[in-house]
C-alpha positions in Angstrom: 0.0 0.0 0.0 2.8 2.4 0.9 4.6 1.7 -2.4 1.3 2.3 -4.3 0.8 5.6 -2.6 4.4 6.6 -3.3 4.0 5.8 -6.9 0.8 7.7 -7.1 2.4 10.7 -5.5 5.3 10.7 -8.0 2.8 10.4 -10.9 0.8 13.4 -9.7 3.9 15.4 -8.9 5.1 14.7 -12.4 1.9 16.0 -13.8 2.2 19.2 -11.7 5.7 19.8 -13.0 4.5 19.3 -16.6 1.8 21.9 -15.9 4.5 24.5 -16.2 4.4 23.9 -20.0 0.7 24.8 -20.1 -0.8 28.3 -20.1 -0.5 29.9 -16.7 -3.9 30.6 -15.1 -2.6 32.5 -12.1 -4.6 35.7 -11.7 -1.3 37.5 -10.6 0.4 39.6 -13.2 3.5 38.2 -14.9 6.4 40.6 -15.7 6.4 39.7 -19.4 2.7 40.8 -19.6 3.2 44.4 -18.5 3.5 45.9 -22.0 0.4 44.0 -23.3 -1.6 44.8 -20.2 -0.7 48.5 -20.5 -2.1 48.5 -24.1 -5.4 46.8 -23.0 -6.1 48.9 -19.9 -9.2 51.2 -20.2 -8.4 54.9 -20.1 -11.5 56.2 -18.4 -14.6 55.1 -16.5 -16.7 54.9 -19.7 -14.3 52.3 -21.1 -14.1 50.3 -17.9 -16.2 47.1 -18.2 -17.9 45.4 -15.3 -18.1 46.4 -11.6 -21.1 48.7 -12.3 -21.7 49.6 -8.6 -18.1 50.5 -8.0 -18.0 52.5 -11.3 -21.1 54.5 -10.3 -19.9 55.2 -6.7 -16.5 56.2 -7.9 -17.9 58.5 -10.6 -19.9 60.3 -7.9 -16.8 60.7 -5.6 -14.6 62.0 -8.5 -17.3 64.3 -9.9 -18.0 65.8 -6.5 -14.3 66.5 -5.9 -13.9 68.2 -9.3 -16.9 70.4 -8.6 -15.4 71.5 -5.2 -11.9 71.9 -6.7 -10.4 69.7 -4.0 -8.7 66.3 -4.1 -11.2 63.5 -3.4 -11.1 61.3 -0.3 -8.6 58.5 -0.1 -9.7 55.4 -1.9 -9.3 51.7 -1.0 -9.8 49.1 -3.7 -10.0 45.5 -2.4 -10.6 42.2 -4.1 -8.9 39.2 -5.8 -6.0 39.9 -8.2 -6.6 40.5 -11.9 -10.0 42.3 -11.6 -8.8 45.9 -12.5 -7.6 47.6 -9.3 -4.5 49.0 -10.9 -6.5 50.1 -14.0 -9.0 51.9 -11.7 -6.2 53.8 -10.0 -4.9 55.0 -13.3 -8.4 56.0 -14.3 -8.8 58.0 -11.1 -5.7 60.0 -11.9 -6.8 60.5 -15.5 -10.3 61.6 -14.5 -8.8 64.1 -12.0 -6.2 65.3 -14.6 -3.5 64.6 -12.0 -0.1 62.8 -12.0 0.0 59.2 -10.8 2.8 58.1 -8.5 3.0 54.3 -8.2 4.7 52.1 -5.6 3.9 49.0 -3.6 3.6 47.9 0.0 6.6 45.6 0.0 8.8 48.5 -1.4 7.9 50.6 1.7 10.3 48.9 4.1 11.3 52.1 6.0 9.5 55.2 7.0 12.2 57.2 5.1 11.2 55.6 1.8 7.6 56.8 2.2 8.7 60.2 3.5 10.8 60.8 0.4 7.9 59.9 -1.9 5.3 62.0 0.0 7.6 65.1 0.2 7.8 65.1 -3.6 4.1 65.1 -4.2 2.5 68.1 -6.0 -1.0 69.3 -5.0 -3.6 67.0 -6.4 -1.3 64.1 -7.2 -2.6 60.5 -6.8 -0.4 58.1 -4.9 -1.1 54.5 -5.7 0.2 51.8 -3.3 -0.4 48.3 -4.5 -0.7 45.5 -1.9 -0.9 48.1 0.8 -1.6 45.5 3.4 2.1 44.5 3.1 3.5 48.0 4.0 6.0 48.0 6.9 4.7 49.1 10.3 6.9 52.3 10.6 5.8 53.4 7.2 2.2 52.7 8.0 2.3 54.8 11.1 3.8 57.7 9.1 1.0 57.2 6.5 -1.6 57.9 9.2 -0.4 61.5 9.7 0.0 62.0 5.9 -3.5 60.9 5.1 -5.1 62.8 8.0 -3.0 65.9 8.7 -1.0 66.3 5.5 2.3 66.2 7.3 5.1 63.7 8.1 7.4 63.8 11.1 11.0 63.1 10.0 13.3 61.9 12.9 16.9 63.3 12.6 19.6 61.7 14.7 19.5 58.8 17.1 19.1 58.3 20.8 18.6 61.2 23.3 19.7 63.7 20.7 17.2 62.7 18.1 14.8 65.4 17.0 11.5 65.3 15.0 11.1 67.7 12.2 7.5 68.1 10.8 7.2 68.4 7.1 4.1 69.7 5.4 3.0 67.8 2.3 0.7 68.9 -0.5 -2.9 67.7 -0.5 -3.1 64.4 -2.3 -5.3 61.4 -2.9 -4.0 57.9 -1.8 -5.4 55.0 -3.7 -4.6 51.7 -1.9 -5.1 48.3 -3.5 -5.2 45.0 -1.5 -6.1 41.4 -2.2 -6.5 40.9 1.6 -8.6 43.6 3.1 -8.8 41.7 6.4 -5.0 42.0 6.8 -5.3 45.8 6.9 -5.0 47.3 10.4 -8.1 49.1 11.7 -6.5 52.6 11.9 -5.3 52.4 8.3 -8.6 51.1 7.0 -10.6 53.8 8.8 -8.6 56.6 7.1 -10.0 55.8 3.7 -13.0 57.9 2.8 -14.2 55.5 0.1 -13.8 51.7 0.0 -14.8 49.6 -3.0 -14.8 45.8 -3.2 -14.2 44.3 -6.6 -16.3 41.2 -7.5 -15.5 38.4 -10.0 -16.9 39.0 -13.5 -19.8 37.2 -15.1 -19.2 35.4 -18.4 -21.2 38.1 -20.2 -19.0 40.8 -18.8 -15.9 38.8 -19.8 -17.2 38.6 -23.3 -17.3 42.4 -23.4 -13.7 42.5 -22.2 -12.6 40.0 -24.8 -14.3 41.8 -27.6 -12.6 45.1 -26.6 -9.2 43.4 -26.3 -9.7 41.6 -29.6 -10.4 44.9 -31.3 -7.2 46.4 -29.9 -5.0 43.4 -30.7 -6.5 42.9 -34.1 -7.9 39.4 -33.4 -10.9 38.1 -35.4 -13.1 36.9 -32.6 -16.6 35.6 -33.2 -19.3 35.7 -30.4 -19.2 31.9 -29.9 -15.4 32.0 -29.6 -15.6 34.8 -27.0 -18.2 32.8 -25.1 -16.0 29.7 -24.9 -13.0 31.7 -23.7 -15.1 33.7 -21.2 -16.5 30.6 -19.6 -13.0 29.2 -18.9 -11.5 32.4 -17.5 -12.3 32.0 -13.8 -14.2 35.3 -13.7 -11.0 37.3 -14.1 -10.3 39.7 -17.0 -6.5 39.2 -16.7 -6.9 35.5 -17.3 -9.4 36.1 -20.1 -6.9 38.4 -21.9 -4.2 35.8 -21.4 -6.2 33.0 -22.9 -7.3 35.2 -25.8 -3.6 35.7 -26.7 -2.9 32.0 -26.6 -6.0 31.1 -28.6 -5.0 33.8 -31.1 -1.6 32.0 -31.6 -3.4 28.7 -32.2 -5.9 30.3 -34.6 -3.1 31.9 -36.7 -0.9 28.8 -36.8 -3.4 26.0 -37.1 -6.6 27.7 -38.4 -7.5 30.6 -40.6 -6.9 33.2 -38.0 -10.5 33.5 -36.8 -11.3 32.5 -33.2 -14.5 30.4 -33.4 -15.9 28.2 -30.7 -14.3 25.1 -32.3 -10.9 26.8 -32.6 -11.1 28.1 -29.0 -12.0 24.6 -27.7 -9.1 23.0 -29.7 -6.7 25.7 -28.5 -7.6 25.4 -24.9 -7.3 21.6 -25.1 -3.8 22.1 -26.3 -3.1 24.5 -23.5 -4.7 22.1 -21.0 -7.5 24.4 -19.7 -10.6 22.3 -19.2 -14.3 23.4 -19.6 -14.4 24.7 -16.0 -11.2 26.7 -16.3 -9.1 24.2 -14.4 -5.5 23.8 -15.6 -3.1 20.9 -15.2 -1.9 22.1 -11.8 -5.4 22.4 -10.5 -6.1 18.9 -11.7 -2.9 17.6 -10.2 -3.9 19.0 -6.8 -7.3 17.4 -7.0 -5.8 14.2 -8.3 -3.3 14.0 -5.5 -6.0 14.8 -2.9 -8.3 12.1 -4.2 -6.0 9.4 -5.4 -3.1 9.7 -2.9 -5.0 10.8 0.2 -8.5 9.3 -0.4 -10.1 12.7 -0.6 -8.5 14.1 2.6 -8.5 15.8 5.0 -4.8 16.7 4.3 -2.7 19.7 5.2 -1.7 22.2 2.4 2.0 21.6 3.0 1.6 17.8 2.5 -0.6 18.4 -0.6 2.0 20.8 -2.0 4.8 18.2 -1.6 2.6 15.6 -3.3 2.4 17.8 -6.5 5.9 19.1 -6.4 4.9 22.7 -5.7 5.5 25.3 -3.0 2.7 25.6 -0.4 2.2 29.3 -1.2 1.5 28.4 -4.9 -1.1 25.8 -3.9 -2.7 28.1 -1.4 -2.7 31.4 -3.4 -3.0 30.2 -7.0 -5.0 26.9 -7.0 -7.0 26.8 -3.8 -9.0 30.1 -4.1 -10.5 29.0 -7.5 -11.0 25.3 -6.4 -12.9 26.5 -3.3 -15.0 28.9 -5.3 -15.7 26.2 -7.9 -16.9 23.9 -5.2 -14.1 21.4 -5.8 -12.3 21.7 -2.5 -13.3 22.5 1.1 -11.2 23.7 3.9 -12.1 22.0 7.2 -10.6 22.2 10.7 -8.6 19.0 9.9 -7.3 20.0 6.5 -8.3 20.2 2.8 -11.0 17.9 1.6 -12.1 17.0 -2.0 -15.8 17.6 -2.5 -18.2 15.2 -4.3 -18.0 17.6 -7.3 -14.2 17.1 -7.4 -14.6 13.3 -7.5 -17.1 13.5 -10.2 -15.1 16.0 -12.3 -12.2 13.5 -12.2 -14.6 10.7 -13.4 -14.6 8.9 -10.1 -17.5 7.9 -7.8 -17.5 10.0 -4.6 -17.6 8.2 -1.3 -20.8 8.7 0.8 -18.9 10.9 3.3 -17.5 13.3 0.7 -18.4 17.0 1.3 -21.4 17.9 -0.8 -22.5 14.2 -1.0 -24.9 12.2 0.9 -23.8 11.4 4.5 -21.0 14.0 4.6 -19.1 13.9 7.9 -17.0 17.0 7.4 -17.9 20.5 8.6 -16.6 23.1 6.1 -14.6 26.1 7.3 -14.2 28.7 4.6 -12.6 31.3 6.8 
């Protein structure tokens, strides 16, 4: 039995490793995509597709600020990666006619880094901090004063002879983006005057995104082809655009250049993206969970070892979509494959499987 389990683990680990050859369905931005993403980003709120409630609220905030001739309240954008938080920050600056200064939470390691950036702001500038929940504590405490009192206190010297010099900064608007709103401290979160949560896109909204991107990229995309790609894009525009570019390659090399439903299906089969949007790594995780561990429960670290990946990759890339798709459940004892996961792999779920008859496991999605 131990030998069989070891062989099964090696088989699924090999499949996970080979998944690197397939199209990457992580919602996180890849460095090589920056130029293409910049081309496809909407330039104003009218071009921005999806998130109708957020668009309406943000339009009111910006219009009111322009009427008063003052910078708007600080804005916090939260939600999963790939939904358009960075694009909205650029749109905010464009709508206000202001310059956009861009940085990230991990880059703010010291309070001095933030002080230097804040002191160079011009009145009305928009400062965008991506992954703001990862900002270092000293910089965060300095940000409190900057957001509320438009000043920063710079400490000169060390020990008993240290002195604090207050520096006035120009009125500005901070736009913070986070994928983990719950990781923000209360004092920082409370200083944002407007908070918007980004939701996953519907297939119909993703079709609009794909049609717009296809027009910019010069891709011949018919409605059925757009529908096929949209349904496999995990509700994420970044993934939809990534799949569109890969399907375009297939259409140009192995078809007549037009992305139809049949071409999209054939292309996504080559790139190993199934009809639900699961890629080979997702299937490797589910396969290891079901075949090597009997459906669980199993810890994420053990599961990651079984598929030859880092625990962070499994937890941050695969797990969120598998949970949302109803394929995986997090329980107090570990990760468990649901009845839907067993069925998707062509296997008969046991009676105790989550979502099946006679389930014994309580699901904890927190």
